[in-house]
C-alpha positions in Angstrom: 5.0 16.8 -13.1 2.3 17.2 -15.7 -0.4 19.7 -15.0 -3.6 17.9 -14.1 -7.1 19.4 -13.6 -8.5 18.6 -10.2 -12.1 19.0 -9.3 -12.4 20.3 -5.8 -15.7 20.4 -3.9 -17.9 23.5 -4.7 -17.7 24.3 -1.1 -14.0 24.8 -1.3 -14.4 27.3 -4.1 -17.0 29.1 -2.0 -14.7 29.2 1.0 -11.6 30.4 -0.8 -13.0 32.7 -3.4 -16.2 33.6 -1.6 -17.7 34.8 -4.8 -15.8 38.1 -4.8 -13.6 39.4 -7.6 -12.3 42.5 -5.7 -10.1 40.6 -3.3 -9.9 37.7 -0.8 -12.5 37.4 1.9 -11.8 38.7 5.4 -12.5 35.3 6.9 -13.4 31.8 6.0 -15.2 29.2 8.0 -13.2 26.1 7.3 -14.3 22.5 7.8 -11.5 20.0 8.7 -12.0 17.9 5.6 -11.8 20.9 3.3 -8.5 21.9 5.0 -7.2 18.4 4.3 -8.3 18.7 0.6 -6.7 22.0 0.2 -3.4 20.7 1.6 -3.5 17.7 -0.7 -4.0 19.8 -3.8 -2.1 23.0 -2.9 0.7 22.2 -0.4 4.0 23.3 -1.9 6.1 20.6 -0.1 3.9 17.9 -1.6 4.2 19.4 -5.1 8.0 19.4 -4.7 7.9 15.7 -3.6 5.6 14.8 -6.5 8.2 16.1 -9.0 10.6 13.4 -7.6 8.0 10.7 -8.5 7.6 12.2 -12.0 11.4 12.2 -12.5 11.6 8.6 -11.4 8.9 7.7 -13.9 10.8 9.4 -16.7 14.0 7.6 -15.5 12.1 4.3 -15.9 10.9 5.2 -19.4 14.5 6.2 -20.3 15.9 2.9 -19.1 13.7 1.0 -21.6 15.8 2.8 -24.3 18.3 0.0 -24.3 15.9 -1.9 -26.6 15.6 0.9 -29.1 17.3 -0.1 -32.4 20.3 2.0 -33.4 20.8 3.1 -37.0 24.5 3.4 -38.0 25.7 5.2 -41.2 29.3 6.0 -42.2 31.3 7.0 -45.2 35.0 7.6 -45.8 37.5 7.8 -48.7 41.1 8.6 -49.3 44.3 8.0 -51.1 47.4 6.1 -50.1 50.6 6.8 -52.1 54.3 5.9 -51.8 56.6 8.8 -52.9 58.3 8.0 -56.2 56.4 4.8 -57.0 53.2 5.3 -58.8 52.4 1.6 -58.6 51.9 1.8 -54.9 49.2 4.4 -55.0 45.7 3.4 -53.8 42.4 5.2 -53.9 39.5 3.9 -51.8 36.0 4.9 -50.7 33.5 3.0 -48.5 30.0 3.6 -47.2 28.2 1.6 -44.5 24.6 1.4 -43.4 23.4 -0.8 -40.5 20.8 -1.4 -37.8 21.7 -2.8 -34.4 19.3 -4.3 -31.9 20.0 -5.3 -28.3 18.6 -8.7 -27.3 16.9 -9.7 -23.9 19.7 -12.1 -22.9 22.5 -9.5 -23.2 23.5 -10.1 -26.8 23.0 -8.0 -29.9 22.2 -8.5 -33.5 23.2 -6.2 -36.3 22.2 -6.1 -40.0 24.5 -4.1 -42.2 25.4 -3.4 -45.8 28.6 -1.9 -47.1 29.9 -0.8 -50.5 33.2 0.7 -51.7 36.0 0.5 -54.2 39.7 0.1 -54.1 41.9 1.2 -57.1 45.5 0.0 -57.1 46.4 1.2 -60.7 46.2 5.0 -61.1 46.8 4.6 -64.8 43.5 2.9 -65.6 39.9 3.8 -65.0 38.9 0.3 -63.9 37.6 0.3 -60.3 37.1 -2.8 -58.2 33.7 -2.3 -56.4 32.6 -4.6 -53.7 29.3 -4.7 -51.8 28.3 -6.8 -48.9 25.1 -7.5 -46.9 25.4 -9.5 -43.6 24.3 -10.3 -40.1 26.4 -10.0 -36.9 25.4 -11.8 -33.7 27.2 -11.3 -30.3 26.2 -13.1 -27.1 27.9 -13.2 -23.7 27.8 -16.6 -22.2 29.1 -16.0 -18.6 29.4 -12.4 -17.4 26.5 -10.2 -18.5 24.4 -13.1 -19.6 20.7 -13.3 -18.8 17.5 -11.3 -18.7 18.2 -10.0 -15.2 21.6 -8.6 -16.1 20.2 -7.0 -19.3 17.3 -5.4 -17.5 19.3 -4.3 -14.5 18.7 -0.5 -15.0 15.1 -1.1 -15.9 14.4 -3.1 -12.7 16.3 -0.7 -10.5 14.3 2.2 -12.1 11.1 0.4 -11.3 12.1 -0.1 -7.7 13.2 3.6 -7.6 9.8 4.7 -8.9 8.0 2.5 -6.3 10.3 4.0 -3.6 9.5 7.5 -4.7 5.8 6.8 -4.6 6.0 5.3 -1.1 8.1 8.3 -0.1 5.4 10.6 -1.5 2.8 8.6 0.4 4.8 9.1 3.6 5.1 12.8 2.9 1.4 13.0 2.3 0.7 11.2 5.6 2.9 13.7 7.4 1.3 16.7 5.7 -2.2 15.4 6.5 -1.2 14.8 10.1 0.3 18.3 10.4 -2.8 19.8 8.9 -5.2 18.1 11.3 -2.9 18.9 14.2 -2.6 22.5 13.2 -6.3 22.8 12.5 -7.1 21.3 15.9 -4.6 23.6 17.6 -6.1 26.7 15.9 -9.5 25.6 17.0 -8.3 25.3 20.6 -6.5 28.6 20.5 -9.6 30.4 19.2 -11.6 28.8 22.0 -9.0 30.0 24.5 -9.2 33.5 23.0 -12.9 33.4 23.4 -12.6 32.3 27.0 -10.1 35.0 27.8 -12.3 37.6 26.1 -15.2 36.4 28.2 -13.0 36.5 31.2 -12.0 40.1 30.4 -15.6 41.1 30.0 -16.4 39.5 33.3 -13.6 41.4 35.0 -14.8 44.7 33.5 -18.4 44.0 34.7 -17.0 43.2 38.2 -15.0 46.4 38.2 -18.1 48.3 37.2 -20.1 46.6 40.0 -17.4 47.5 42.5 -17.6 51.2 41.3 -21.3 51.3 41.8 -20.9 49.9 45.3 -18.3 52.6 46.0 -20.8 55.3 45.1 -23.5 53.8 47.3 -21.4 52.9 50.3 -17.8 52.8 51.4 -16.0 49.8 49.9 -12.5 48.5 50.8 -9.9 49.9 48.5 -8.5 46.4 48.1 -11.6 45.3 46.1 -11.2 48.1 43.6 -7.5 47.4 43.2 -8.1 43.7 42.8 -10.8 44.3 40.1 -8.5 46.8 38.2 -5.5 44.4 38.4 -7.6 41.5 37.2 -8.9 43.6 34.3 -5.4 44.7 33.3 -4.0 41.1 33.6 -6.9 39.6 31.5 -6.5 42.3 28.8 -2.8 41.2 28.6 -4.0 37.6 28.3 -6.3 38.5 25.4 -3.5 40.2 23.5 -1.3 37.1 24.0 -4.0 34.7 23.0 -4.8 36.9 19.9 -1.2 36.7 18.8 -1.1 32.9 19.3 -4.2 32.6 17.0 -2.6 34.8 14.3 0.7 32.8 14.5 -1.2 29.5 14.2 -3.2 30.8 11.2 0.0 31.6 9.4 1.2 28.0 9.9 -2.1 26.5 8.8 -2.3 28.8 5.8 1.1 27.5 4.6 0.0 23.9 5.0 -3.2 24.3 3.0 -1.6 26.6 0.4 -3.7 29.7 1.2 -1.6 32.7 0.2 -4.1 35.5 1.1 -4.0 36.8 4.7 -7.4 35.5 5.5 -8.7 34.9 9.0 -9.4 31.1 9.3 -12.2 30.0 11.6 -12.1 26.2 12.1 -15.6 25.0 12.7 -15.0 21.3 13.5 -13.8 20.5 17.1 -11.1 17.9 17.6 -12.5 14.5 16.9 -13.1 12.2 19.9 -13.9 8.9 18.0 -12.3 5.9 19.5 -10.1 3.9 17.1 -12.0 0.6 16.4 -8.7 -1.4 16.6 -7.1 -3.7 19.1 -3.4 -3.3 19.7 -2.7 -6.6 17.8 -4.7 -5.4 14.8 -2.9 -2.0 14.8 0.5 -3.7 14.8 -0.4 -6.0 12.0 -1.8 -3.1 10.0 1.4 -1.0 10.6 3.7 -3.8 9.5 1.6 -4.3 6.4 1.1 -0.8 5.1 3.5 1.6 6.7 5.0 3.5 3.7 8.5 4.0 5.3 8.7 0.2 5.9 7.5 -0.5 2.3 10.1 1.9 1.0 12.8 0.1 2.9 11.6 -3.3 1.7 11.6 -2.1 -1.9 15.2 -0.8 -1.3 16.1 -4.3 0.0 14.8 -5.8 -3.3 16.9 -3.4 -5.2 19.9 -4.2 -3.1 19.4 -8.0 -3.5 19.2 -7.5 -7.3 22.4 -5.6 -7.3 24.1 -8.2 -5.2 23.1 -11.0 -7.6 24.3 -9.0 -10.6 27.6 -8.1 -8.8 28.1 -11.8 -8.1 27.4 -12.6 -11.8 29.7 -9.9 -13.0 32.6 -11.5 -11.0 32.5 -14.4 -13.5 35.0 -14.6 -16.4 33.9 -13.0 -19.7 33.1 -15.5 -22.4 31.4 -14.2 -25.6 30.2 -15.8 -28.8 30.7 -13.8 -32.0 29.3 -14.8 -35.3 29.2 -13.0 -38.7 27.9 -14.1 -42.0 26.6 -12.6 -45.3 26.9 -12.3 -49.0 29.2 -10.3 -51.3 29.1 -9.0 -54.8 31.9 -7.5 -57.0 31.6 -5.3 -60.0 33.1 -2.3 -61.9 30.5 0.0 -60.4 28.4 0.2 -57.3 25.2 -0.8 -59.1 26.9 -3.8 -60.8 28.3 -4.9 -57.4 24.8 -4.8 -55.9 23.4 -6.6 -58.9 25.9 -9.4 -58.5 25.2 -9.4 -54.8 21.6 -10.2 -55.7 22.1 -12.5 -58.7 25.3 -14.4 -58.2 26.6 -13.6 -54.7 29.6 -14.9 -52.9 29.4 -15.6 -49.2 31.4 -15.3 -46.1 31.1 -16.3 -42.4 33.1 -16.2 -39.3 32.4 -17.5 -35.8 34.5 -17.6 -32.6 34.7 -17.4 -28.9 36.4 -14.7 -26.8 37.5 -15.4 -23.3 39.0 -12.9 -20.8 39.4 -12.8 -17.0 41.2 -10.4 -14.8 43.9 -12.3 -12.8 43.0 -12.0 -9.1 39.6 -10.5 -10.0 40.0 -8.1 -7.0 37.8 -5.3 -8.1 34.7 -7.3 -9.1 34.9 -9.8 -6.2 35.1 -6.9 -3.7 32.2 -5.2 -5.4 30.1 -8.3 -4.9 31.2 -8.5 -1.2 30.3 -4.8 -0.7 26.8 -5.4 -2.2 26.3 -8.4 0.0 27.2 -6.3 3.1 24.8 -3.6 2.0 22.0 -6.2 1.7 22.6 -7.5 5.2 22.6 -4.0 6.5 19.2 -3.3 4.9 17.8 -6.5 6.4 18.9 -5.4 9.9 17.5 -1.9 9.3 14.1 -3.5 8.3 14.1 -5.6 11.5 15.0 -2.5 13.5 12.2 -0.5 11.9 9.7 -3.3 12.5 10.7 -3.4 16.1 10.4 0.3 16.4 6.9 0.2 14.7 5.7 -2.3 17.4 7.1 0.0 20.1 5.5 3.1 18.6 2.1 1.4 18.2 2.2 0.1 21.8 3.2 3.5 23.0 0.4 5.1 21.0 -2.1 2.9 22.8 -0.7 3.8 26.2 -0.8 7.5 25.3 -4.4 7.1 24.0 -5.5 5.5 27.3 -3.8 8.3 29.2 -5.3 11.0 27.0 -8.8 9.5 27.4 -8.4 9.5 31.2 -7.1 13.1 31.2 -10.1 14.2 29.0 -12.5 12.6 31.4 -10.9 14.2 34.5 -10.7 17.6 32.7 -14.4 17.4 31.8 -15.2 16.7 35.4 -12.9 19.4 36.7 -14.6 21.9 34.3 -18.0 21.1 35.7 -16.9 21.5 39.3 -15.2 24.8 38.5 -18.5 26.1 37.1 -20.3 25.1 40.2 -17.7 26.7 42.4 -17.8 30.0 40.4 -21.6 30.2 40.7 -21.3 29.7 44.4 -18.7 32.5 44.9 -20.8 34.9 42.7 -23.9 34.2 44.8 -21.9 34.7 48.1 -20.4 37.9 46.7 -23.8 39.2 45.9 -24.8 38.8 49.6 -21.5 40.0 50.9 -20.1 36.7 52.2 -17.3 36.4 49.5 -14.8 39.1 48.5 -14.1 40.3 45.0 -10.8 38.5 45.1 -12.6 35.2 45.8 -14.7 35.7 42.7 -11.6 36.6 40.6 -9.8 33.5 41.9 -12.8 31.3 41.1 -13.0 32.8 37.6 -9.3 32.2 37.1 -9.7 28.6 38.2 -12.6 28.2 35.8 -10.6 29.6 33.0 -7.8 27.2 33.8 -10.2 24.3 33.9 -11.8 25.3 30.5 -8.4 25.6 28.9 -7.3 22.3 30.5 -10.3 20.7 29.0 -9.6 22.1 25.5 -6.0 21.0 25.8 -7.1 17.5 26.9 -9.4 17.4 23.9 -6.6 18.4 21.6 -4.3 15.8 23.2 -6.8 13.0 22.8 -7.3 13.9 19.1 -3.5 14.1 18.7 -3.1 10.7 20.2 -5.6 9.3 17.8 -3.9 11.0 14.9 -0.5 9.7 15.9 -2.0 6.2 16.1 -3.5 6.4 12.6 -0.2 7.8 11.3 2.0 5.2 13.0 -0.3 2.4 11.7 -0.2 3.9 8.1 -4.0 4.3 8.0 -4.3 8.1 8.4 -4.8 8.7 4.6 -7.4 6.1 4.3 -9.3 7.4 7.4 -9.4 10.8 5.8 -10.3 9.6 2.3 -7.0 10.6 0.7 -5.8 8.3 -2.0 -2.2 8.3 -3.4 -2.8 6.8 -6.8 0.5 5.0 -7.4 -0.6 3.7 -10.8 -0.6 7.2 -12.3 2.5 9.0 -10.9 1.7 12.3 -12.7 -1.6 12.5 -10.9 -0.7 11.0 -7.6 -2.8 13.4 -5.5 -6.3 12.2 -6.2 -9.1 12.5 -3.8 -10.9 9.3 -3.0 -14.6 9.5 -3.4 -17.1 7.7 -1.1 -17.9 4.2 -2.3 -20.6 4.4 -4.8 -23.3 1.8 -4.5 -23.5 -0.7 -7.3 -26.4 -1.2 -9.6 -29.5 -2.4 -7.6 -30.8 -5.7 -8.8 -34.3 -6.9 -8.0 -34.3 -9.3 -5.1 -35.0 -12.8 -6.5 -34.0 -16.3 -5.5 -31.5 -16.1 -8.5 -29.8 -12.9 -7.5 -28.7 -14.0 -4.0 -27.5 -17.5 -3.4 -26.3 -17.5 0.2 -29.3 -16.8 2.5 -29.7 -19.8 4.7 -31.0 -20.7 8.2 -28.5 -20.9 11.0 -29.3 -24.5 11.7 -31.1 -26.0 8.7 -30.3 -24.9 5.2 -33.2 -23.9 3.0 -33.8 -26.9 0.7 -33.3 -26.6 -3.0 -36.6 -26.2 -4.9 -38.4 -24.7 -2.0 -38.4 -21.2 -3.4 -35.2 -20.3 -1.7 -31.6 -20.1 -3.0 -29.2 -23.1 -2.6 -26.0 -23.1 -0.6 -22.7 -22.9 -2.4 -20.5 -25.9 -2.6 -18.2 -26.7 0.3 -14.7 -25.4 0.5 -15.4 -22.4 -1.7 -14.3 -19.0 -0.5 -17.4 -17.2 -1.5 -20.9 -17.8 -2.7 -21.7 -17.9 -6.4 -23.9 -15.1 -7.6 -26.2 -15.7 -10.5 -24.7 -14.5 -13.8 -21.2 -14.4 -12.5 -18.3 -16.7 -12.7 -17.8 -19.3 -10.0 -15.5 -18.5 -7.2 -12.1 -20.3 -7.3 -11.4 -23.2 -5.1 -10.1 -22.2 -1.7 -6.4 -22.1 -1.3 -6.4 -20.9 2.3 -8.3 -21.5 5.5 -11.3 -19.5 4.3 -14.4 -21.6 4.4 -18.0 -21.5 3.2 -20.6 -20.1 5.6 -22.5 -23.4 6.0 -20.9 -26.2 4.1 -22.1 -29.1 6.2 -24.7 -30.3 3.8 -23.0 -29.6 0.5 -21.1 -32.0 -1.7 -17.5 -31.5 -2.7 -15.8 -31.9 -6.1 -13.2 -34.1 -4.5 -15.9 -36.4 -3.0 -17.6 -36.9 -6.4 -14.4 -38.5 -7.8 -13.6 -41.6 -5.8 -9.9 -42.7 -6.0 -9.2 -46.2 -7.2 -9.1 -48.8 -4.5 -5.7 -49.7 -3.2 -4.3 -53.0 -4.5 -2.5 -53.9 -1.2 -4.1 -55.0 2.0 -2.7 -52.1 4.1 -2.2 -48.4 3.7 -1.0 -45.4 5.8 -3.6 -42.9 7.0 -1.9 -39.5 7.2 -4.8 -37.4 8.5 -8.1 -35.6 7.9 -8.2 -32.2 6.3 -10.8 -29.6 5.4 -9.2 -28.6 2.1 -6.5 -29.9 -0.3 -4.5 -26.7 0.3 -3.9 -27.9 3.9 -2.2 -31.1 2.7 0.3 -29.7 0.3 3.3 -30.1 2.5 2.2 -33.6 3.6 1.9 -34.6 -0.1 5.4 -33.3 -0.8 6.8 -35.4 2.0 4.9 -38.5 0.8 6.3 -38.1 -2.7 9.7 -37.5 -1.3 9.6 -40.9 0.4 8.7 -42.5 -2.9 5.1 -43.3 -2.0 1.9 -42.5 -3.8 -0.8 -40.4 -2.1 -4.5 -40.8 -2.3 -7.4 -38.6 -1.3 -10.9 -39.8 -0.5 -14.0 -38.2 1.2 -13.9 -38.4 5.0 -16.5 -38.0 7.7 -18.2 -34.8 8.9 -16.1 -32.9 11.5 -17.3 -30.2 13.9 -14.9 -27.2 14.1 -15.0 -23.5 15.0 -15.6 -21.0 12.2 -14.6 -17.4 12.8 -17.2 -15.3 10.9 -16.8 -11.6 10.2 -20.1 -10.1 11.4 -21.0 -6.9 9.5 -24.7 -6.1 10.1 -28.2 -7.6 10.1 -31.6 -6.7 8.8 -35.2 -7.7 9.3 -35.8 -7.0 5.6 -34.4 -9.5 3.1 -34.0 -6.9 0.3 -31.8 -4.7 2.5 -29.6 -7.7 3.3 -29.4 -8.5 -0.4 -28.3 -5.0 -1.2 -25.7 -5.0 1.5 -24.3 -8.3 0.2 -24.3 -6.9 -3.3 -22.3 -4.0 -2.1 -19.7 -6.3 -0.6 -19.5 -8.3 -3.8 -19.1 -5.2 -5.9 -16.1 -4.4 -3.8 -14.8 -7.9 -4.3 -15.5 -9.0 -0.8 -16.7 -12.5 -0.5 -19.5 -12.2 1.9 -22.6 -14.2 2.7 -26.0 -13.9 4.4 -27.5 -16.3 7.0 -31.0 -16.3 8.5 -30.9 -16.4 12.3 -33.4 -18.0 14.7 -34.9 -14.6 15.2 -35.8 -14.4 11.5 -33.2 -11.7 10.9 -30.9 -11.7 7.9 -27.3 -11.4 9.1 -24.6 -10.2 6.7 -21.1 -11.5 7.1 -18.0 -10.4 5.3 -16.4 -13.8 5.2 -15.5 -16.8 7.4 -12.2 -18.5 8.3 -11.1 -21.7 10.1 -8.4 -20.1 12.1 -8.5 -16.9 14.2 -5.3 -15.5 12.8 -6.6 -15.4 9.2 -9.8 -13.9 10.4 -8.0 -11.1 12.3 -5.9 -10.4 9.2 -8.9 -10.2 7.0 -10.7 -8.0 9.6 -7.8 -5.6 9.6 -7.7 -5.5 5.8 -11.4 -4.7 5.7 -11.0 -2.0 8.4 -8.4 -0.3 6.2 -11.1 0.0 3.6 -13.6 1.5 6.0 -15.6 -1.8 6.6 -15.6 -2.5 10.3 -16.6 -6.1 11.4 -16.5 -8.1 14.6 -15.5 -11.8 15.0 -18.3 -14.2 15.7 -17.2 -17.8 16.5 -19.6 -20.5 15.4 -19.6 -24.3 15.5 -20.0 -25.8 12.0 -19.9 -29.4 10.7 -17.7 -29.7 7.6 -16.9 -32.7 5.4 -13.3 -33.7 5.5 -10.8 -35.3 3.1 -8.7 -38.3 4.2 -5.1 -38.4 3.0 -3.5 -41.8 2.7 -0.1 -43.0 1.4 1.1 -46.2 -0.2 -0.3 -49.6 -0.7 1.4 -52.5 1.1 0.9 -56.3 1.0 1.8 -56.7 4.7 1.6 -54.8 7.9 5.4 -55.0 8.3 6.0 -53.2 5.0 3.5 -50.5 6.0 5.2 -50.1 9.4 8.6 -49.7 7.7 7.3 -46.8 5.6 5.5 -45.3 8.6 8.8 -45.0 10.4 10.3 -43.1 7.4 7.3 -40.6 7.4 7.5 -40.1 11.2 11.0 -38.8 10.8 9.5 -36.1 8.4 7.1 -34.9 11.2 4.1 -36.8 9.9 2.0 -39.1 12.1 0.8 -42.0 9.9 -1.5 -44.8 11.1 -1.4 -48.2 9.6 -4.9 -49.2 8.4 -6.3 -52.2 6.8 -8.1 -51.7 3.4 -11.6 -53.0 3.2 -12.0 -56.1 1.0 -13.2 -55.4 -2.5 
């Protein structure tokens, strides 16, 4: 892997180097995000895995070498003689220079020139020189024919590179998960060590208090023994806790690539943020972005390619060979080339070569083996998808359990503190023994440690959920840049705000009232056209026409491009009404069916229709300029948002709107992966429709006959009578 200069945060340099040249610092106070950054840049296992991606990239570059032209040069000479017969003695010499180029469809073309002489009479000095310049073309017509066959190694290398990058992404995910888990565990162990040290100090104070009471008045020997035993036991607990901290530091130092034996003090407690995902969203995200699933899907593509090529290689071998060129003869090499240029002769040959192994056992079974491997991978993908669903569902159950345990542990810790305070007060007045206080302290220590462990378990459940859904890297701002394999450990910077434009009616075109749109020419921006996925910003290109169920925020009053072009009136008296649609993309399959039945389709404007729009609510402002800036930020990130003015005179920012809930949830998940969290807001809107009709018939009977045909294709046509012209 090429060496790349990475710019780490200045705080990282301050933490690791600490400004000292004499040696490493004794301790560093390490934030969690810095620990993750150190692991990304310095973890040795990740560096080793990165080399695999670099080697895969070099393999891809090497595979393109099949299109490098090949220069060929040769020269030879000799004498052939028959003993005792000088007339059967021949001297010859030839030189050849050529250039060969492989072609995309599997053939090759070669340009070559050759010169030489043959002398059959040793008694004379006349030499018969001949020079040629020609072109040779070879092209397979069955086996090995085609671009896919020629580029087999290139395509497989591309898949191998993609697999290596997904494997690196998976390794990075595991490393980040291990770093966060190890960091949290070290934090908990240090808190446990502090708790045990405080407990030891409390036991020593209790022992001192018992000693003072012994000097003032007789005290039961059992109290002294209990205090001494508690002190010894807690000193042992401190030693054990200290060793656990040191062992965990060693593990974390390896993960973050810190070679010096520096004491690490984690300063961030385990995170307790709730994942803003439903179980359904988490499963969809996992099936879309899990690197191990992507890796297997890429392997399936590679296997399918090899299966197709193996099937193609089982065909007979039929090749076209053609050669042609010019010749020139002379008494010398220069004269032969001169004649080749001025008065050449010519030659050409062409032919076909056919061969097939009888039985074709090897190639046929190679194809069958490839087919079996493809089916195996398909089943493995199905199994992994099933396992992913199980893992995510299990993660949610574990998260619920961890949340409940954390709540109970927090409550138990509070009760243990109250109980200890009560025993200490009773001991001061002589109504509770030393052992009672020791037991209460032990119980409080157990409750404190249980709370820390519950906190760690909850954070671990969240980490496992993010890891199993494939979102852990994004949640921690770690980006695996697959476009540059040699620098695939880049840190993602926070989204930088785009240039701030002055808020004018021309800079934002989608601020409208919830009920009544702001009229054009009234000092307010106009609404976008209906059935566009996003508003049109001044100075930018118009958004493309919608090809999905995404809709405009408030299209009920806008005109459509389809409605401005009226179809020609039908010539017959009857036609078939297929249905009403909100966009042409929804009628693609119906149009295919109509054309398959030999009928002609027609589309005309329909009536307004009330439907439910699922809007992705982001935020809202009382200030119009702030809403404009938020909308601009969305558009700079290529998110097609819009702004509506509510009844309460607030500017509500949405990140899109969809006609069906499934598409809205998918978009919501996609935005969540980018750190943009939205909520679904259903709204009733009135949209213009498009009416799809088929055919033109002179009589109702003819229309009914065609309707029966379309009904068999799962359409529901209705015979309607055309209005008189």
